[in-house]
C-alpha positions, 0 to 999 in steps of 0.5 A, a space after each residue: 542486472 546491477 544492483 541500482 536496476 535491482 533497487 529500482 525495480 523494488 521501488 518501481 514494483 512498490 509504488 505500482 498501484 497493482 503490484 505493491 509491497 506484496 510483490 515488491 519485497 518478495 522480488 527484492 528477495 529473489 534478486 538477493 537483496 537484504 531482507 531488512 533493506 528492501 523492507 525499509 526501502 519498499 515501506 518508505 516508497 510506499 509511504 512517500 507515495 501514499 502521503 502524495 496520493 492523500 494530498 493530491 486527492 485533498 486538492 481533488 476535494 475542493 472541486 465542486 462536483 466531488 465536494 458535492 458527491 462526498 457530502 452526498 455520501 456523508 451520511 450513509 452507514 459506510 461513512 460513519 464506520 470511516 469516521 469511526 474506527 473503521 479508517 484504522 482497521 481498514 488502512 491497517 488490514 486493507 493493504 493485505 485485501 485491496 492494497 494500500 492505494 485502493 484503500 486511500 482512494 476510497 476512503 479519500 473519496 468518502 471524505 476520511 480526515 486527511 490528518 488521520 489518513 496520514 497518521 494511519 498510512 504511516 501506522 500501515 507502513 510500520 506494520 504491514 511491511 514487516 509482516 510482509 518481509 517476514 512471510 515474503 521468503 515462503 512465497 519466494 520458495 513456493 515460487 521457486 518450487 512452482 518454476 522448478 516443476 514446470 521446467 521438470 
């Protein structure tokens, strides 16, 4: 694999909603890429896709039946939680539980403010990516031991 292929694999793994940064960073480390650069590229590509999703979903919010659904859900407790501090907690800690893109889809669907989502997505990228880069070598070592166990 060429270095370009390795970096492309990291970016594509990051923007895949099923894998995200939690898989992309250990993958980059396993490829032998520098951890800091892998974290930077992974965080940047994650944030760019998050911004694109937020802006695209905001466009869909103007479709009448989607707008009607969101307005129907606004009075519920979950939506009140989202309008308060819940949005910050969910966007910062949600990527560890559900994944960045799932959190964005749910919260945009429930009518979260677009500007707040953008700011909190940036905060999430700045906070979550270094933590993942910090714990990823541990996962890579566990994976290597598991792989060696299966071979031996």
